[in-house]
Each structure stands twice: as structure tokens, then as C-alpha cells.
C-alpha positions as CSV (number, residue, x, y, z in Angstrom):
1,X,-2.8,18.3,33.5
2,X,-2.0,20.1,30.1
3,X,-1.8,18.8,26.8
4,X,0.0,20.1,23.7
5,X,1.2,19.2,20.9
6,X,4.6,20.6,19.1
7,X,5.4,19.1,15.5
8,X,3.3,16.2,15.8
9,X,5.1,15.0,19.2
10,X,2.5,14.8,22.5
11,X,4.0,16.8,25.3
12,X,2.2,16.2,28.8
13,X,2.9,19.1,31.4
14,X,2.9,18.3,34.7
15,X,2.4,21.4,37.3
16,X,1.7,22.0,40.8
17,X,-2.1,21.4,40.0
18,X,-1.7,17.4,38.4
19,X,-3.1,15.1,40.7
20,X,-0.8,12.1,40.9
21,X,-1.6,8.5,42.3
22,X,0.2,5.8,42.5
23,X,-1.4,2.3,41.1
24,X,-1.6,0.1,43.5
25,X,-0.3,-3.8,42.1
26,X,-3.2,-5.3,43.2
27,X,-5.2,-3.7,41.1
28,X,-7.2,-5.8,38.5
29,X,-5.2,-5.3,34.7
30,X,-7.3,-3.2,32.5
31,X,-9.4,-5.8,30.5
32,X,-8.5,-5.4,26.6
33,X,-11.3,-4.5,24.5
34,X,-14.1,-7.1,23.6
35,X,-14.5,-7.5,19.5
36,X,-17.0,-9.1,17.7
37,X,-14.9,-10.4,14.7
38,X,-17.5,-11.8,12.0
39,X,-15.7,-14.8,9.6
40,X,-15.8,-14.0,5.7
41,X,-17.9,-17.0,5.3
42,X,-20.6,-15.7,8.1
43,X,-21.2,-11.9,6.2
44,X,-24.0,-12.6,4.0
45,X,-26.6,-11.7,6.7
46,X,-25.0,-8.2,7.2
47,X,-25.2,-7.6,3.3
48,X,-26.7,-3.9,2.8
49,X,-27.8,-3.7,6.4
50,X,-26.8,-1.0,9.1
51,X,-24.8,-3.2,10.8
52,X,-21.2,-2.3,12.0
53,X,-18.8,-5.4,11.9
54,X,-15.4,-6.3,12.8
55,X,-12.8,-8.2,10.7
56,X,-9.3,-9.8,11.3
57,X,-7.9,-10.5,7.8
58,X,-5.0,-10.6,6.3
59,X,-4.0,-7.7,3.8
60,X,-2.7,-9.3,0.3
61,X,-2.5,-7.0,-2.3
62,X,-3.9,-3.5,-3.2
63,X,-4.9,-1.5,-5.6
64,X,-3.9,2.4,-6.7
65,X,-5.9,4.8,-5.3
66,X,-8.7,6.7,-7.6
67,X,-10.9,9.5,-7.3
68,X,-14.9,8.8,-7.8
69,X,-17.8,11.1,-7.7
70,X,-20.2,10.3,-5.1
71,X,-23.7,12.1,-4.2
72,X,-21.6,14.1,-1.8
73,X,-18.9,15.0,-4.4
74,X,-15.4,13.8,-5.5
75,X,-14.0,11.4,-3.0
76,X,-10.7,9.3,-2.9
77,X,-10.6,5.7,-2.2
78,X,-8.6,2.7,-2.7
79,X,-9.2,-0.9,-2.5
80,X,-7.5,-3.4,-0.1
81,X,-7.6,-7.3,-1.0
82,X,-8.1,-9.2,2.5
83,X,-8.6,-12.6,3.4
84,X,-9.2,-14.6,6.6
85,X,-8.7,-18.2,7.3
86,X,-12.1,-19.6,5.2
87,X,-9.9,-18.3,2.4
88,X,-12.3,-15.9,0.7
89,X,-10.9,-13.3,-0.8
90,X,-13.0,-9.8,-0.1
91,X,-12.2,-6.5,-1.8
92,X,-12.0,-3.5,1.2
93,X,-12.9,0.1,0.1
94,X,-11.2,2.6,1.9
95,X,-12.3,5.9,1.8
96,X,-10.7,9.1,1.8
97,X,-8.9,10.0,5.5
98,X,-7.9,6.0,5.3
99,X,-6.2,6.6,1.8
100,X,-3.7,8.3,2.9
101,X,-2.7,7.0,6.6
102,X,-4.0,3.2,6.9
103,X,-3.8,2.3,3.4
104,X,0.0,3.6,3.2
105,X,1.1,2.0,6.0
106,X,-0.1,-1.4,4.7
107,X,0.7,-0.5,1.0
108,X,4.4,-0.3,2.7
109,X,4.3,-3.5,4.1
110,X,1.9,-5.4,1.6
111,X,4.4,-8.2,0.9
112,X,4.8,-9.2,4.6
113,X,0.5,-9.6,4.5
114,X,0.3,-7.6,7.7
115,X,-2.8,-8.6,9.5
116,X,-5.5,-5.5,9.8
117,X,-8.0,-5.8,12.4
118,X,-11.0,-3.4,11.1
119,X,-14.0,-2.3,13.0
120,X,-17.4,-0.8,12.0
121,X,-17.0,-1.5,9.0
122,X,-20.3,-1.7,6.3
123,X,-20.7,-4.8,4.4
124,X,-22.4,-4.6,0.7
125,X,-23.7,-6.4,-2.2
126,X,-21.3,-5.3,-4.4
127,X,-19.7,-8.0,-6.7
128,X,-21.3,-10.2,-4.7
129,X,-20.0,-9.3,-1.7
130,X,-17.6,-6.5,-0.4
131,X,-16.5,-4.5,2.5
132,X,-16.5,-0.7,3.0
133,X,-14.9,2.0,5.8
134,X,-16.9,4.1,7.6
135,X,-16.3,7.5,8.7
136,X,-16.2,6.0,12.1
137,X,-14.3,2.6,11.2
138,X,-10.9,1.8,12.8
139,X,-8.3,0.2,11.2
140,X,-5.4,-1.4,13.9
141,X,-2.4,-3.0,11.3
142,X,-0.7,-5.9,13.8
143,X,-2.8,-6.0,16.4
144,X,-1.5,-7.3,19.7
145,X,-4.3,-10.1,19.9
146,X,-4.6,-13.6,20.4
147,X,-6.8,-14.1,17.7
148,X,-4.0,-11.7,15.2
149,X,-1.5,-14.3,16.8
150,X,-3.4,-17.3,15.9
151,X,-3.9,-16.0,12.1
152,X,-0.6,-15.5,12.1
153,X,0.8,-18.8,13.0
154,X,-2.1,-20.4,10.2
155,X,-1.1,-17.7,8.0
156,X,2.8,-18.7,8.3
157,X,2.2,-22.9,8.4
158,X,-0.6,-22.3,5.1
159,X,2.2,-19.3,3.2
160,X,2.1,-21.8,-0.3
161,X,-1.7,-21.9,-0.2
162,X,-1.9,-18.0,0.3
163,X,0.0,-17.6,-2.4
164,X,-1.9,-19.8,-4.6
165,X,-4.7,-17.4,-3.6
166,X,-3.3,-14.7,-4.3
167,X,-1.5,-15.6,-7.8
168,X,-5.3,-16.8,-8.8
169,X,-6.7,-13.5,-7.6
170,X,-4.3,-11.5,-9.3
171,X,-5.1,-13.3,-12.5
172,X,-8.6,-11.3,-12.6
173,X,-8.7,-8.2,-13.8
174,X,-10.6,-6.4,-11.0
175,X,-7.3,-7.4,-9.1
176,X,-5.0,-6.2,-10.7
177,X,-3.4,-2.7,-9.9
178,X,-2.9,-1.8,-13.6
179,X,-6.3,-3.1,-15.1
180,X,-4.2,-5.1,-17.5
181,X,-5.2,-8.8,-17.8
182,X,-1.8,-10.1,-19.2
183,X,-0.5,-13.3,-17.3
184,X,2.2,-13.1,-14.2
185,X,4.9,-14.3,-15.3
186,X,8.3,-14.9,-13.1
187,X,11.6,-13.0,-13.9
188,X,13.3,-17.0,-15.1
189,X,10.8,-16.1,-18.1
190,X,11.3,-12.9,-18.8
191,X,15.3,-13.4,-18.8
192,X,14.4,-16.6,-21.2
193,X,11.8,-14.3,-23.4
194,X,14.3,-11.5,-23.5
195,X,16.8,-13.7,-25.4
196,X,14.3,-14.5,-28.4
197,X,13.2,-10.7,-29.0
198,X,14.7,-8.8,-31.3
199,X,17.2,-5.9,-30.5
200,X,15.4,-2.4,-30.0
201,X,12.0,-4.2,-29.6
202,X,9.9,-2.8,-27.0
203,X,8.1,-5.7,-24.5
204,X,5.9,-5.7,-21.2
205,X,5.5,-8.3,-18.9
206,X,3.2,-8.2,-15.4
207,X,5.2,-10.0,-12.4
208,X,4.6,-9.5,-8.8
209,X,7.6,-9.0,-6.6
210,X,9.5,-7.2,-4.3
211,X,11.7,-3.5,-5.1
212,X,15.2,-3.2,-3.3
213,X,17.6,-0.7,-3.8
214,X,21.4,-2.3,-2.7
215,X,23.6,0.8,-4.1
216,X,22.5,4.0,-2.1
217,X,25.4,5.3,-3.2
218,X,24.1,5.6,-6.7
219,X,23.0,9.2,-8.0
220,X,19.5,9.6,-7.0
221,X,18.8,12.4,-9.7
222,X,19.7,13.5,-13.2
223,X,19.5,17.1,-14.9
224,X,17.2,17.0,-17.7
225,X,15.6,19.2,-20.6
226,X,12.4,20.5,-18.5
227,X,10.2,19.8,-21.7
228,X,11.8,16.6,-23.4
229,X,13.3,15.3,-20.1
230,X,16.7,14.5,-22.2
231,X,19.6,14.3,-20.0
232,X,21.9,17.4,-20.2
233,X,25.1,18.9,-18.9
234,X,23.7,22.3,-18.0
235,X,23.3,23.7,-14.5
236,X,19.6,23.4,-12.4
237,X,17.3,26.2,-13.5
238,X,20.0,27.1,-16.4
239,X,18.8,28.6,-19.4
240,X,19.6,26.9,-22.7
241,X,18.3,25.5,-25.9
242,X,17.6,21.9,-26.2
243,X,19.2,20.1,-29.5
244,X,16.4,17.0,-28.8
245,X,13.3,19.2,-28.7
246,X,14.6,22.6,-30.7
247,X,12.9,24.4,-27.6
248,X,14.2,27.3,-25.5
249,X,14.0,26.0,-22.1
250,X,15.6,25.0,-18.3
251,X,17.3,22.2,-17.1
252,X,15.5,20.6,-13.8
253,X,16.4,17.6,-11.6
254,X,14.6,14.3,-12.1
255,X,14.6,11.5,-9.9
256,X,16.0,8.3,-11.2
257,X,17.7,5.0,-9.6
258,X,18.3,1.2,-9.9
259,X,16.2,-1.2,-7.7
260,X,16.3,-4.9,-7.8
261,X,13.2,-7.1,-8.6
262,X,13.0,-10.3,-6.3
263,X,10.5,-13.1,-7.3
264,X,12.0,-16.5,-7.8
265,X,15.3,-14.8,-9.0
266,X,16.1,-11.0,-9.6
267,X,16.3,-8.3,-12.0
268,X,17.8,-4.9,-12.4
269,X,15.7,-2.2,-13.4
270,X,16.2,1.8,-14.0
271,X,13.2,4.1,-12.6
272,X,13.3,7.4,-13.8
273,X,10.3,9.9,-13.6
274,X,8.7,13.5,-12.6
275,X,10.4,16.6,-11.8
276,X,12.1,16.5,-7.9
277,X,10.2,18.6,-6.0
278,X,12.3,20.3,-3.3
279,X,15.4,19.4,-4.6
280,X,18.8,20.5,-3.1
281,X,22.4,20.0,-4.5
């Protein structure tokens, strides 16, 4: 049987030389893989050894990816903070290829507290106890395992306890995605605080919530000065003299959209940013 890939789509080709056999119903089903899952409160004996352990945990928060210098050169790493039924929170450092694939998928659903099965993980004494991926590690998100189903049931039953643990750990500087030590606040507290802040005063608040886009018909770009980002009425790539920065420049599209941030309430926020890539009107 030949195997080819077309634009990341797998295609099996059956020809005259392909052997096709019926599977008899009386044959025993395939045995599910065995995992030696180690609870977090039993990981100490594996610290700084060559052991490759398997863990099953709930991903509760993430840090932004960062580039670090190692003995092998520059590497990309992203931290995922995980917890199991022992309520022990550990930092799982995922390196290089895992940042672009598994980490990205976990970040997209982090508010759902996804269950992650990680195999061949390294246990180290960094910051007391922490976990790290190996090149041979394998990550499965929301695995179809009896133990994963049990962990999901436990997480659902103890959701309030998990939220309290998350909030407690988010207050730590090491667990903050922005590196800030500012306390977390609720949206209702922001609304009240804004009433007492003088107009045109810039204030910063740290919140944890979920962004949603409710208006899909809103404009998702605006044309601006390529140098100062000031809105302009000129067409894309049209040259003009910007009256804001006094520079000869061109009009470039930048992304912009309005979202709602929800925790205990909701607040509307306008997001605008860098030049939009691959833009077509």
C-alpha cells in the first residue's frame, strides 16, 4: 500500500498488490496502551534522574513563549502550569517543537481546563520540583482513558477548589503571564474604580477572564500611517505626508476589533495592533 501526503492530507492508495483481509469478529480487541501514571505527590523520587515518567493532569494556566540560551544554542520554551487530584501545582516546561503545536492547542482551550496526558517527562529539582519535556515526549490532549474520565469528573466536582487554587497561584510573580505582581481584580471592581478615576488618566488592571467576539460584522482593520499608526483616509500603500508625525509615509492596514472580556461580568475592549500581514481588501 502506497502512502502519500497532499497538503497535509493523508491519502492511502490501494492497488492490485495491496493485501486486504477481513477482521474476524471473534478476534480479541486491541489492548489499550499501558501508562505508568505517577501522581504529583510521588514525583520526588524521580527528581534529577534519567527516569521518564508519565503524568495525567489538568492544564490550568500558561505563560508566554520565550527564547532562552542553552548549551545547544537558542531554544524556545513555554511554561504550562498543571495540577492533579493532589492539588499540587507544577510547572511543565515544553520545549521547541511542542511550543508551536501542543502548547498552541492547550492555550486555545485553557479556560476549559483541558486534561493532558504527557509521557516520557523529565522531573527536575528546579524551583523545588518541576517538569520538562524531552524530545521523545508525547502529549495527548483530552485522552480517551478511564483515568482521564475520572479526573474530569473530579475536576467538575471540585471546580470551585480548582478556581481558588488557580487564583492563589496566579498571585505569584512566577505564575503571571505578564510578569506583574499586581493583584487580580474582578470586572465589577474595575467598573467601580473607573468611576473615581479622573478623566484621561491611564490605569492598569490585571484580570483573568475569557475574550469573546460578539460582532462578526465589525471592521477588523483600519488604514493608518506606517510610522505612527495614526488613522488616515488614504488608500492602502498610497504615499502621503502624515500631519501627526510630519513624515512622508504610506498607508498600511492594521488589525483592530472589539471584544468582550468576561469573568463575573463583562466589559468591552478595543484591540488594535501591528500591520496586518497578507491583507486583501
